[in-house]
C-alpha positions in Angstrom: 0.0 0.0 0.0 1.6 3.2 -1.1 1.7 6.4 1.0 -1.2 8.1 -0.9 -3.5 5.2 -0.3 -2.7 5.1 3.4 -3.4 8.9 3.7 -6.7 8.4 1.9 -7.7 5.6 4.2 -6.9 7.6 7.3 -8.9 10.6 6.0 -11.9 8.3 5.2 -11.8 6.8 8.7 -11.6 10.2 10.3 -14.5 11.4 8.2 -16.6 8.5 9.2 -16.0 9.4 12.9 -16.4 13.2 12.6 -19.3 13.4 10.2 -21.9 11.9 12.6 -20.8 14.3 15.3 -21.0 17.3 13.0 -24.4 16.1 11.8 -25.7 15.8 15.4 -24.3 19.2 16.4 -25.9 20.8 13.4 -29.3 19.1 13.8 -29.1 17.2 10.6 -29.7 14.0 12.6 -30.6 13.2 16.2 -33.4 15.8 16.7 -35.9 13.0 17.2 -33.5 11.0 19.4 -32.5 13.9 21.7 -35.4 16.3 21.5 -36.0 19.3 23.7 -39.4 18.7 25.1 -39.6 21.0 28.2 -39.4 24.8 28.5 -38.7 26.3 32.0 -38.9 30.0 32.5 -37.5 31.7 35.5 -37.9 35.3 36.7 -40.4 37.7 38.1 -42.3 39.3 35.3 -45.9 40.6 34.8 -45.9 42.0 31.3 -44.0 39.5 29.2 -46.5 37.2 27.3 -45.6 33.5 28.1 -47.3 32.3 24.8 -45.2 34.8 22.8 -42.1 33.6 24.7 -42.7 30.0 23.8 -43.4 30.8 20.2 -40.0 32.6 19.9 -38.0 29.9 21.6 -39.6 26.9 19.7 -37.8 27.3 16.4 -34.4 27.2 18.1 -35.4 24.1 20.1 -36.5 21.9 17.2 -33.0 20.8 16.1 -32.6 19.0 19.4 -30.5 19.1 22.5 -27.1 19.1 20.7 -28.0 21.5 17.9 -29.9 24.2 19.8 -28.6 27.7 19.1 -28.6 29.2 22.6 -27.3 32.6 21.6 -29.8 32.9 18.8 -32.6 32.0 21.1 -31.4 34.5 23.7 -31.2 37.3 21.1 -34.7 36.5 20.0 -36.1 36.6 23.5 -34.4 39.9 24.3 -36.2 41.5 21.3 -39.6 40.8 22.9 -41.5 43.7 24.4 -40.8 44.3 28.1 -37.7 42.0 28.1 -34.7 43.8 29.5 -32.3 40.9 29.3 -32.5 37.1 29.1 -30.3 34.1 29.5 -31.0 30.8 27.7 -29.5 27.5 28.9 -30.1 23.7 28.2 -30.3 21.0 30.8 -29.8 17.3 30.0 -31.6 15.5 28.7 -34.5 17.5 27.3 -34.9 20.9 29.0 -34.3 24.4 27.7 -34.3 27.1 30.4 -34.9 30.8 29.9 -34.3 33.3 32.6 -36.0 36.6 32.0 -35.5 40.0 33.6 -38.4 42.3 32.8 -38.3 46.1 32.2 -39.6 48.0 35.1 -40.5 51.5 33.8 -39.0 54.4 35.7 -39.9 57.3 33.4 -40.9 58.3 29.9 -38.0 59.3 27.8 -38.9 61.7 25.0 -42.0 61.0 22.9 -41.7 57.3 22.1 -39.5 55.5 24.7 -39.4 54.5 28.3 -36.5 54.4 30.7 -36.2 51.3 33.0 -35.2 51.3 36.6 -31.8 49.9 35.4 -31.3 52.9 33.1 -32.1 51.2 29.8 -34.2 52.8 27.1 -36.8 50.7 25.3 -39.8 51.5 23.0 -43.2 52.2 24.5 -45.1 48.9 24.1 -48.4 49.2 22.2 -51.4 50.0 24.2 -49.5 51.2 27.3 -50.6 54.4 29.0 -47.5 56.0 30.5 -48.9 59.4 31.4 -48.5 58.6 35.1 -44.7 58.4 34.7 -42.5 61.5 34.9 -41.1 62.8 31.6 -37.3 62.9 31.2 -35.3 63.8 28.2 -31.9 64.5 26.8 -29.2 63.0 24.7 -29.1 59.2 25.1 -25.5 59.5 26.3 -26.7 61.7 29.3 -29.2 59.3 30.8 -27.3 58.9 34.1 -26.9 62.7 34.4 -30.5 63.3 33.7 -31.7 60.7 36.2 -29.3 62.0 38.9 -30.6 65.6 38.6 -34.2 64.3 38.6 -33.6 62.4 41.8 -32.0 65.4 43.4 -34.9 67.6 42.3 -37.5 65.3 43.8 -35.8 65.5 47.1 -35.5 69.3 46.9 -39.2 69.9 46.2 -40.7 67.1 48.3 -40.7 69.2 51.5 -42.7 71.9 49.6 -45.3 69.3 48.6 -44.5 69.4 44.8 -43.5 66.6 42.5 -41.2 67.0 39.5 -43.3 66.1 36.5 -40.6 66.6 33.9 -36.9 67.3 33.5 -35.2 67.8 30.2 -31.8 68.6 28.9 -31.8 70.0 25.4 -29.1 69.6 22.7 -27.2 72.6 24.0 -27.1 71.2 27.5 -29.6 73.6 28.9 -31.9 72.3 31.7 -35.6 72.9 32.3 -38.2 71.2 34.5 -41.9 71.4 35.3 -43.4 71.0 38.8 -46.7 69.3 39.6 -48.3 72.8 40.4 -47.7 73.8 36.8 -44.6 76.0 37.3 -42.1 75.8 34.5 -38.5 76.3 35.7 -35.6 77.3 33.4 -32.2 76.4 34.8 -29.8 77.1 32.0 -26.6 75.3 31.2 -24.3 76.1 34.1 -24.7 75.8 37.9 -28.0 74.0 37.6 -27.8 72.3 41.0 -27.0 75.3 43.2 -29.5 77.5 41.4 -32.2 74.8 41.8 -31.3 74.4 45.5 -31.6 78.1 46.2 -34.9 78.3 44.3 -36.4 75.3 46.2 -35.4 76.8 49.6 -37.1 80.2 48.7 -40.1 78.8 46.9 -42.4 78.6 50.0 -41.7 82.3 50.8 -42.2 83.3 47.2 -45.6 81.6 47.0 -46.7 83.0 50.4 -46.2 86.6 49.2 -48.3 86.1 46.1 -51.7 84.4 45.9 -51.5 84.1 42.1 -50.1 80.9 40.5 -46.5 80.9 39.6 -46.2 80.1 35.9 -42.5 80.4 35.2 -39.3 80.8 37.0 -36.1 81.7 35.1 -33.0 80.9 37.3 -30.4 82.0 34.7 -29.3 84.9 36.7 -26.4 85.5 39.1 -28.3 87.4 41.7 -31.9 86.5 41.5 -34.9 84.8 39.8 -37.2 86.2 37.1 -40.7 85.1 38.1 -43.8 85.2 35.9 -47.2 85.0 37.7 -50.6 84.2 36.2 -51.3 87.8 35.7 -48.3 88.1 33.4 -46.5 90.4 35.8 -42.8 89.6 36.1 -41.0 89.8 39.4 -37.5 89.0 40.6 -36.2 88.0 44.0 -32.7 88.8 45.1 -30.8 85.9 46.5 -27.4 85.6 48.1 -25.3 83.1 46.2 -23.7 81.4 49.2 -24.7 78.8 51.8 -24.8 81.5 54.5 -27.9 83.0 52.9 -30.2 80.6 54.7 -28.7 81.4 58.1 -28.8 85.2 58.3 -29.8 88.4 56.4 -27.1 89.1 53.8 -26.1 91.9 51.6 -25.0 91.6 48.0 -21.8 93.5 47.8 -22.3 94.6 44.2 -25.9 95.7 44.3 -26.4 96.6 48.0 -29.7 94.7 48.1 -30.9 92.8 51.2 -32.0 89.2 50.7 -35.7 89.4 49.7 -36.7 86.7 52.1 -35.6 88.8 55.1 -37.2 92.1 54.4 -40.6 93.8 55.0 -43.2 93.9 52.2 -42.5 97.6 51.5 -38.8 96.9 51.1 -39.5 93.8 49.0 -41.4 96.0 46.5 -38.4 98.3 46.1 -36.0 95.3 45.8 -38.1 93.8 43.0 -37.9 96.9 41.0 -34.2 97.4 41.5 -33.3 93.8 41.0 -35.1 93.6 37.6 -32.8 96.3 36.4 -29.8 94.4 37.7 -30.9 91.1 36.1 -31.4 92.7 32.8 -27.7 93.5 32.8 -26.6 90.0 34.1 -25.2 87.3 31.9 -27.6 84.4 31.3 
């Protein structure tokens, strides 16, 4: 037997051993001998449709235990509405297991998506009414920053008895929010947190001095707020831009104006008039 014939014989023997294994692993044979007959689903979920889940997994289970494409099945399950992530496994001899983590909506994100409690964005499922959720918005890359400021805002306005209905960062990085009493608050691009903190601390006093609904508060000023009331009249309240402002009456060294929350009604009227002039010259 020459060398070429010996090589051919060895290759033929190897093929006879390997081909059945390849055939089984690819589902060409063996699906009936080693079928997947049981589907076990793990996880706490309320909105994922079990029938839809079975229908998605079934095509991947048909080739049998050895040929099932676990990654393909997992990808298909994760595309189902309300599925945040999934893990698909097989158990000998005939079980395919699916572990599902369901989206838990935290807020609306823009017009057509929801934000889960784990910070993932997903399309609004058909037929879902999400009006009860707060509205958040901004570039997708800024989800964590938007959620962080929203949580801080909730804590700031909770003592006043107001909820934050919406918080949005626009494409230029400028912030705005809406309170549950209808007040629209413009924060601007810089120093959003300290500005919002000062406004939240002074809000009860501002509302106590005016029986009209507060429609809009523009905080994009160094030394005060521009307030628009239901009558269309605009006011401004001087504020000391330091932590000591909450502890004692303070003077603004540049304008000479006493903090509005510490003065008499007559003095407050004068301050409103003077502060508006100052604010018109301030950088926004």
